[in-house]
C-alpha positions, 0 to 999 in steps of 0.5 A: 468483440463484435459490436452492432454499429447502427443508429446510435450504436454507430456513433458509440462505435466511431467514438470509441475507435476515434479515441483509440486513434487519438491515444495512439497518435499522442503516444507517438508524438510523445515518444518522438518528442522524448527521442529528440530531447534525449538527443539534444540533452546529451551527456558529454564525455570527451571531445566528440564523444557524448551519451545520447538517449534518443534511440530509447524512444525510437526503439519503443516506437519501432516496437509498437508502431512497426518498421516504417514509423520507426525508420521515419522517427529514427531519421527525425530524432538522429538529425540532432547528432549533426548539431553535436558532431557536425557530420551526417554519418551518425544519422546513417549508422543509428538509422541502420541500427533501427532497420536491423532490429526491426527486421530481426525481431519481425522475422526471428523475435527474441530479445531486442537487446540481443539483436542490438548487441549483434548489430554493433558487433557485426555492422555498426562497429565496422561501419563506424570505423570505415566512415570515420576513418575514410571520410573524417580522417580520424586516428585509430585510437579515435576510432576504437573509442567511438566504436566502443562508446556507440556500442555501449550507448546503443546497448543501454538505450535498447535496454531502457526501451525494453524496460518501457516496452515490457514494464510500462502501460504503453502496451494497453495505451497504444495497442489497446491490449491488456498487459500480462500481470505476471512476468516471466522468470527469464525476463526478470533475470535478464532485466536485473542482471543486464540492467544492473550491469549497464546502469552501473557502468554507465553511471561509473563512466560519467562519474570516472569521466568527471574525476579524470577531467578534475585530475587533469585540471588539478594537475595543470593548475598545480603545474602552471601555478608552480611555474608562474611562481617561479618565473614571476620571482625570477623576473622580479629578481632580475628587474630588482637587480637592474633597478637597484644598480640604477639607484646606486649609480643615482645616489653616487652621482648625487654626492657630486656635481652633475657634470662630466668627470672620470670617476663618474664615467668610470663607475658607469662603465663598471656598472654596465660591464657587470650587468650585460643586459644593460644595452646602454647606461646614461647620466643626464642633467635636467636639460638632457645632456649626457654627462657620463655614458657606457658605452661611451662611443655609440655604434656610429663611432661618436661619443655619447658624452655631451649628446642630449637624450630627451626623457620624454622619448622613453617616458611619455607620461613619466615625471621624475619626481622622486619616482622610478619609471619603466618605458614601453618596449622599443627598438634600440638599434636602427640596423636590426631589431633589438627589443629594449626597455628603458628604466629611469631613476631621478637623481635627488639632491637636496630634495631636488631632482638634479638629473636622471639615470637612464638604463636601456635593457636588452630584452633578449636576455629574458627568454634565456631565463624563462627557458631555464624556468620551464626546464625544457617542458611543453609549456611556453611562457610569454611576457607582454607589456600593457599594449599586448606587445610581446616582450619575450617568449619561449615560443619560437612561433611568437614574434618579439615586439609583435602583437600576441594573438591566437585562434579564440575558439581554441583558447581555454582561459580558465582551467576550471572550465575544463569540464564536460560543458567546455568539452561539449563545446569543442565538438570535434575530438581532433580540436583538442590537439590544437587547444591550449590553456592560457593563464595570464598573470601580472608580474608586479606593480612596479613592472607593468608586464603580464606573464602568460602561460601557454599549456597545449592540451594535445599531450593529454589527448592520448592519455584521455583516449586510452583512459576512456578506451579502457573504460569503455572496453571493460564496460562492453566486455561486462555487458557482453559477459552479463548477456552470456551469463543470462543465457546460461542462467536461463538454461540452468534456471528458467528452462528446468522451471519451464519444463516443470510447469509444462509437465505439471500442467493438468498434472492430476488429469495426467496421473488419473490417465496414467500417462508417462511423465518425463521429469526435467533435471537440474544441477541447481539443488533447489530446483532439483528439490522442487522437481523431486517434491513434484515427483513425490506429490504426483505419487501421493496424488496417484495413491490419493485418487483411490482414497478420494474415489472412496471418500466421494461416497462418504462425502455424498453420505455426509452431504445428505445425512445428519452427522448426529442422528445419521438420518437423511438431512434437508438436502436429501429431503428435498431430492426425495420430496421432488421424486415422490411428488413426480411419482405421485403426479404420474400415478395420480397418488397422494403424498403426506408430509408430516412436520415434527417439532419436539415439545420443550426440547429447548428447556431440557437442552438449556437445563441439562446440557447439550450432551443430554440434548444430543443423546436424546435426539439420537434416541428419538431418531432410533425410535422414529426410524424403527416404527416406519414402514418400508416407503416412509422416510424420516428426515432431521432438518435441523435442531429438534425438527423432523419431517416424515415423508409418506408416499402413496397415501390414498386414504386419510385413515392411513395418515392418522395411523401414521401420525398416531404411531409417531406420537406413540414413540414418545409415550415411554420416558427416555432414560439418559444420564440416569434421569428419566425424561418425558418428551412429546412432539407436535406434528403438522400434516400437509397432503399433496395435492390438495395442500400444495402441489409444490414441495416448498408450499407443502413444507410451509403448510406443514410447518403452519399445521405443526404450530397449530398443534402446539397451540392446541396443547402440544403432543398432538397432530393437526392436518393443515387447512386454509384457515390456518393461513389466516391465523398465520397472517394474524400472527404476522400482523400482530408482530408488525403492530407490536413495534408500533404499539411500543412507540404509541404507548398502546399497552395498558395494565390491569391489576389482579388483587392479592388477598391475605388468606386469613383476613381477606384483606388486600395486600397487593396486586399483580400487574397484567398487561393488556394491548389496546390496538387501534388496528386489532382491538383489545389483544389478550397476552396469550396472543402476543406474549409468545411473539414478543418473546420470539422477536425480542420485544419482550425486553422493552415491553417488560421494562414498560410494565415495571415503569407503569406498575411503579408509577401507578403504585406511587399514584395510589400511595399518594392518594392515601390508599393503603399501602400495597405491593405491586408484582410484575412478571419477568420474562426469561429473556428479560431476566437474562439481561445484564443491566436489569437491576440497574434499570429497575433501580433507575425506574424506582428513582424516577417514580420515587417508589420505595423498593419494598413496594415492588415484587418481581415474579420469575418462573421456575423454568426461568430460574433453573436455566442458569443457576449461577446467574439466577443466584447472582441476579436474585442476590442483587434484587434482594439487596435493593429490598425488592420482594421476589416470587417463584411463579408457577412452582411445581411445573419445572424440573428438579427445582427443589434441589435449588430452591434453598439457594434462591433468595426468594420471599414467596412460592406461587402455586400454579393454578393447574394444581389448584383447579381440581384440588378438592377432587384430585387426590394427587393435586391435593397432596402436591399443594400440601407438600409445596405449602409445608415445603415453603414453611420449612424454608420460611417462605410465604405461599400464594395460590393462583386460580382460586375460584371456589370457596372450597378451594379457599377453605382447603388453602386456609386450612393448610396454611396458605398465606395469600390468595389470588383468583376470580373468587375475589376479583378478576384483573381490573383496570386502574380506576376500577381497581381503586374503586375495588380497594376503596369498597373493601376498605369500607367493608372492613370498617363496617365489620 
């Protein structure tokens, strides 16, 4: 993206670049640190064999930062291998791995896992063998193990790096490049197969290593423990045999005086000869004088009898107070080294120590027993005293009477420590050959010696090597096999799908151009099915292209013509209007735009149903189309609205003729569903260019003129003039002010008296709304009621009328005026509210007015909109005790069919029938019929608009019940109505 870097923009540009570099450097440092941690926190498997993970992050650095930084990172990270293995050769091998991968992916691309596997097969493995054999002297098994481990470890690390590179947001962070959201199928297959194989085998190797070491450890523990138990038992038995012999000899001596006798000497000789380990056996008195000895003659040819033996020479700390003592080891012969130990037994006589029996035991007899115990196995057994001097040992390299010592670095004191951590400390695998497991065990409390088991671990090395070689070989072969499998799967699965994607790219265009498509094949059923589906789809597409081309014309027709009437619609109207205006501008001619709206169509549609309404629109459209000249076009722009476009109009008279021609279309009734329907239209006319030079302006002005035609009684046409805008603006002001009027309580009620025809007394009043606006002045209902109905405010206004009327009537009753009934008009929208009855009931309770003093009036048109709903609502109102009148009776459609089902009290004859009742015979007949009908249904009749005595006389004669009109009074405000009522009351009293 090109950015202008100047002034302030230069600062922003520099900040952006600086931030990118910082993020890149931080990512490098984090990856380098993780690489060091990965090598430091290695997982040991075997002496000198560890899983290390530093190359995961080195390869990631190589991919994102290039070969130079990758090489530098490799050297820094792999320095940690020197701590593990104490030689620098791993640094060389792993750094060459990075160089090989870096060069390969730069020149050849492809998978880094492929190149890493190739490196270990061709370069890494052979190079490791040469280095470890030539410079470090490793055995063949050691070499095989190291090569296999490094190969498996390297491929695993490369796989992990592959995941980091392609499946993490590092690419965006480091290269500031948006990562693709989709993943290729061959990469997914490769990652799933190779990843699962590598990770599974790596985990299994670690688990198996631990299990194998536990098995070896448990085997050594079991073997050594068994041998310890047997050896300690035999030594204790041996010691018990000799100590018992001394005890018996001591007891025998206690029966006689402690002095020389042939019997005592003979018995001593027998004991010594029967137990060959006794080097010497002596009975001494308290002064240390020998009274019996075996051998009797010492090695110098002198008799031992009569010589003196000091017990403290053997038992420096022993006190023979009825206790046996064992001396430290010593040399029993001056001519050669004879390891010996003295056992002293006190001679007790009359609970007093009279002397001692001292046995000198030749310790050379112990190894013979030990060798028998270990049964010529590799384990050596050594016995030491408390001074760490060797008493006996099966290990020929251990000097008897010498101090026992080993290289502490090769000692494993606790076999439970034979685990990955202890092995990690023995970093050189060759160290295992020299390492030994040593277990020390106290023989017994009586004999202060320790038995030491020495288990060399070298004989386990070969087994461990073979075990790990087998595991790593299987892992390596499985990894290589999985790589080959992914290559095969790529050819079998991914390649056909890739080829399919390639040939289906811009497939519709290829089919449209009739290009030859070479479809791929596949041995996999599902892919082959997919290919065949595309083949079939392409065939269908080819067939559909013609259908689509054919359909385009129909779609164009649908887009431009009304589906119901088949007349051009609003879309085509705009196009044709623009064309007509362009032509008129060029030719300096005029264009007439006529906006038609059917009168009272909604009533027909709601009353007789939408099917009748639709059929009516079709018939109207046919008639309109039938009277048009060649250049004139009629459009249906929605609902019951039509527009006629008449170009090349230069005379107003021609416009009048066209408008009259359209009005004539509606003079004849329409026969639909067995019914004759009369309908008219109102037309608004706007002329280009005087009424507007733009299409939207002309349409708006024609619409305004059409509403003006409706205001003038409908079924006429009106030309637009500038004054109509003023009227339209006035209506807009009224609409805005209506909302404020509700909030500010600007509405007032006037009341027109309802007179009983026979007595001419006041029996009620009709509440009629007036609006006293601070801005508009007194606004009559004919100016705002229709707007209130359109905006929906009529519901709130109607509720206000009921509340005010009930409240006022309650006031009049409280004033003592004759009880009268007040009637209110319900609009169609208000009557359709589901909660109307509940609202009226609430108002009656609030104003404390009985329902019988309230009367509601609905028009005949309102009543027949929804017959079932009307019956339901009227029944609820009637049940409350409210009186109901049907207003404007005689002006609706077929209302007589439903009249008998309506729960009403009064029919109100519309003033249009009363006005010419004495001059027009038709009106006379209609009024008479209505009165007769009402009487037959037991209903009251009220005549509206009564202005003359002649009208009153006719109505009285024909049985009309109530009179309402200017003959008695116009609508009055509350205070004047009160005055009028009082005057009438006084008048009636005077009469």
